[in-house]
N, C-alpha and C positions, 0 to 999 in steps of 0.2 A: 109580297114579292110578285113580280110579273114575269111570266114565262114567255120567251121569245124563241121562234124556230130559226135556226141557222143551217144551211146546207153546206156541208164540207166538201171540198174538192180533194178527192183521194187519187193517188195514182192508179193506173189500170193494172199494174202487177199486183197492187194490194187488193183491188176489186176482185181479180181472178182468184187470188187466195181466199178472199173473204167468202166467195160463192162456194168454195169447196169445204170450208171448215165452219161456217156460221150458218145458223138457221135463217131462212128468208125473212122471218119476222124480226130478226135483229141485224139484217144486212147493213153493211157500211153505206149503202145507197140510200137508206131510209133517212128520213129527217130526224135530226138529233135535237133534244131540247136542252137548252141551258138556262139556269136562272139568272137574271140579270137585276141589278139594282134600280134600273130605270128604263124607259122606252127608248129604242133604237138598237142599232147593231153594235156589238161589242168591239171596241177599237183594238182590244188585245188579239181577238180572233182574226180580225182583219190583217193585222200586222203579221200575225202567224202564218196566214194563209199567203201573204206576199213573200215572206221569207222562203216558204216551201216552194212557191213558183219560181223564185230566183235560183234556189238550189236545183230544181228540175232543169232549168235552162243551162246551168253551169255544167251539171253532170253529162248533159247531151252535147256540149260544145267540144271543141278540139283541144282546149287547155288541158284537161287531164291527160290526154294523150302525151303532151310534152312533158308534164310532170312525171307521168309513169315512165316515160322513156329516160328522163334524167335519173329517176330513182333506180332504174334497172342498170344505168351506167354505173352509178355509185355502188351499187351491190356487186357488180362485176369487178369494179375497181378494188372494193374491200376484199373480195375473195381472192383476187390476184395478188393483193398485198400480203394476205396470209399465206398464199402459196409460195410467195418469194422469200418470206422469212425462213420457210422450210426448205426451199430449194434455191439458194442464193446463186448457184452457178448456171441456172437455166436462163437462157436469153428469151426475151418476150417475142411472142409471134406478132405478125402484122396485125391481126385483128385485135390483139390485146392493146397494141400501141393506139390503134384507131379509137377503141373504146376509151382509153385514157385521155386522149386528146379531145374527146367530145365533152369533157367535163369543163364547164365555163371558168377555167382557172384565171383567165385575164380579168374577167368581171369581178371574181372573188378577191383578186389582188388589188383591184381599184378600191373595193369596198374596205379592205384591210388598210390600204394607204389613207383613205378618208378618216378611218376610225383612229389611226395612230397620229394623225394630225390635229385631232380635236384638243383644244387647250383644256387641261385638267385643272380643277380647283386646287389651290396650293395644299389644302388640308390633306388631300388624298394622294398627292404625288409621292411622298415617301413610301407609302404602302404599296402603290401600284408598281413603281420602279424597283422597290425592294423585293417584291414578289418575283418579278421578272428576273432580277439579278440572281435570286436564290435558285430559281428553276433552270436557268441556263449557264449558271457559273460565272457571271460577269464580275470582274474585279473593280469595284467602285472606287477603291482607293488609288487606282492608276489615273483616274479622271482628273483633269485640270481643276475642275470644279466638283467637289464631292457633295456639296449640299444639293440633295435631290429636288428640293423645292424650287431651285433655279430653273430646271428644264420645264418648259411650258407643256410639252406633249411627248408622248412616248417616242415619236419620231425623232425629236431632238435629243432624247436620251440615247437612241440607237446610235446617233452620229456624234456622241460626245468627243470632245478633244482630250487627248491625253497629255500628261505632264511631259515637259521636254526631256527629261532624263530616263523615261521608262522604256523608251524604244530607240536605243542608240543605233545609228546607222554604221554598218561595218565600213571602216575608212580604207581598208586594204584591197578588198575584192571588188571586181568591176560590176557585179550584178548581185542584187540582194532581193529578199522577198518583199513583194509590194504590199503584204497585208498579213494579218494573223490568220492562221488556218491550218488545215491538214493537207499535206502533200499527196495528191491522188495518184500522179504519175509524172514522170520526167524521162528525158532521154533524146536520142538522135531520131530524126524523122527520115526514114528510109523509103517511104512511098506515100501514096495518096491517103492511106488509111493508117491511123496511128491510134494507140491505146488511149482511152479516156480514163479507164480503170483497167486493172490486169484482165486481158482476154477480150474486152469489149472495146470496139474501135469507134472512132468518128472520122469524117472525111475533111481533110485539109482544104481542098478545093471548094467544098460546100461551105465550110466555116468562114474562110476568107472571101470567097467569090472570085470573080474574074479580076486578075491583077491589072486593073486599068490605071492604078497609081503609079505603075512602073514606068520609068523613062524608056524602057525597052518596048512597051506596048502602044507608044504614040499618043499618050495623054498629053493634053495641052496644059494641065496643072493650073487651071484657073476656074474660080467659082464653083458652082454646083454642078454636078455631073450625074447622069442617069446611066448606070452601068448595066441596066438590065438588057439582056441579049437573049432572044429566043433560041439561038443556036448554041448558047453556052449551056452544056450538061455536065455537072461535076462527076457524074458517074462514068463519063467516057473521056475524061481528061488524061492526057498522056503525062506521067509524072515527070519525066525527064524535061519535056518542054515547059511545063508548068514551073518547075524549079528554077529553070533558066530566067524566067521572068521575074522571080523572086529575088534570088541571090545577086548581090552586087559585086562580089569579088570572087576570084578563083581560090582554090585550096581552102575553101570553107564548107561548112555544112549547116543544115537547119536543124534546130533543136527546139524542144518543147518543154513547158513545166506547167502543170495543172494544179491549182491550190483552191481548196474548198473552204469557204467562210461559213461557219456554223452561226446560228442565231446569237449565241453568247458571245462571239468574238468581236473585236474591234472592228467597227463597220467602215471606216475610212480606208482607202487605198491610196498607195503612193508611188512615185516613179521608182521603178526597180533599177534604173541605171541613168547615166547621162546620156541623153538622147534628144533628138528633134523629131517631133510628130507633125506631119504635114497633111494627113488625109484621115478622114473618119467615114466608115461605112456603117450605116445602122440598118440592121435587118429586122423587120417585123416578124414575129414568130410566136411560138407558144410560151407558156410560162410554166412548164413542168417542173416538178421537183428536182433539184440537182443533188439531193441527199446521196451519199455514196451507195446506198442500197438501190436507189432507183438508177443511178449511173452504172451499176453492174447488171442491171436488167434491160435498159433500153439503149440499143446501139444508135449512134448519131445523135445523142441527146443534146450536145452543145450546138449542133447544126440545126436542131429543130427549134430550139428556144430563141427568144428575142435576145439581141446582143448588140452592143456597140464595139466595133474593131477599130483601133487607132494604129495607124501604120506610119513609120518613119524610119529613121536610120541611127545607128550608133557607130562607135569606132570600128566595129567589125563588119559593119553592113546592115542588112535588113533587120528591122525590129518591129514587132507588133504586140499590143496590149489588148486583149479581148476581155470585156466586162459582159458576163452572161447573166441575163435575168433569170429568175426562177419564181416558183409560187410565192406570192406575197412579197416578191422583190421586183415589182414591175418598174419602180422608180430608181433609175441610175443617173446620177449627177456627175459631170465632168467639169472641172473649173475653167479649162481653157475652151470649152465648147458650150456656149450658152444656148445655141440653137438646137442642142439635142433635147428631144421630148419623147420619153418612152412610155409604153403601155397606154397608148391613145385610145379613146373609146371607139373611134371610127378612123380608120386610114382613109385619107382623101381619095375620092373615086378617080380612077384614071391614073393614079400614081403607082409606080412600081413598088414591090414589096421590100425594096431596100433603097436607101437614100445615101448618096455620096456627098461629102463636103470636104473641100480642101481648107486647111486651116493655116493661119499666119501668112507670111509673105511667100511667094511662089519658090524662092530660092532657100529661105532658111527654115520656114515653118514656125513652130513653137518650141522653144528650147526648154527642156526640163532637166533639172539636176537631180542626182540620185538622192532619193528620200523626200523629194518635194511632194506636198499634198496634191494628188492628182484628181481625185473624186471620192465618191461614197456610194454605197448601196444603203437602201432603207431597210435592210435586214440582211441575213447571210446570203451568200451566193458563191459564184465561182469566177476565178480569173484564169485565163489561159494566156501564157506567154509564148510567143513563137519567134525565134531570133536566129540570126546568123552568127556563126562564131568559128574559130579555127577548128580544124580537124582533130586536135588533141585536146579540145575542151572537156573537162570532167566536172560533173556535178558532185557536190559534197552533201548528198541527201539520201534518205531512205523512204521508200514508198510507205505511206501511212503515217509518217512521223508528224508531229505538231511543230509549227514554226511561227516565229514571231516576225513582225514587220521589221526590216532593217538587218535581219541576219543573212549571212552569204549563202547564196545558192550554189556556188562553184568554188573551185580552187584556183580559178583564173584571177590573177592579180594585176594583169596588165590591160 
């Protein structure tokens, strides 16, 4: 056996420690002898030295700072989540909201979308979908196709079509639930801010934006329009003037209804009334969770998140349908709007953070019948209805109740 001498490269911090704890006769700076099987330098030792050098360069670069900052944000978020479960009535502070918004939820939602669109082998589909159904309480027997092997991906299973008779559309009342879910809030809108859940509000002017769709605001109602205006500040909007631009009739009021779709709910949403939609506004935003616990914590949650708001009219005047994105729900699809693309990796440079699009013909828009399939989420999320109705309009709901698509929202039958 031949003895070769190899000089090791050791970090300075280890050298200093070695000088204090080791005898100079065995200092780490001395040549160390290793037995090798043949002449030449050991390849394993060279590779080991190269890996150590790369590690040295890595730990002295800026990347760990980003990882550390991201880890700190996650720790803060976890701490705040634990605090919220103990103090559910406490509203988030600005720095808490800022920390939460720093988490890259848009990127994680795109990753989740990519994962759920992967075509699974047929042999494991019943196991995967069955596990999901058991975890979130999905009723597979309501699906038009009960054979779980038929759904190529988890995303297809999310958006499964139901049998014709399992969600009858109320034939008497004029407005029905657009989806399965839980009613978070409902009622008359008396000002710029209205409850998203009990005691926690969101801004109507921020949620809808500047009412450029209105014939009273001078819109030409043609093509695509940029509604961004530096002078428009939702926090300084006068409610009386804003309301005038929204309502189309006298002796009416504005009403809202917020419905939360849980992961186990039916993921398609339907037209809640017979109406015509002629305008869409797509807001780029965050993808924060819209779970009721988070909605009780963060004010203006619906205005912070990415959303697609569809505006039109029904027999009582103004009508809008807001589909709000959420964590892992960046993909929103609407049948009458193929140009809608949500949760884009990069918003085009120079483009405003919202995009307007007029739909259908300038006079008629796109006509939707009550109960028509309108679109779908690729997991649970939230729908916000804002509509004009007579002053004696009454909801037939309770806050927190579970509701099925097609069930009446009100006692209004005309």
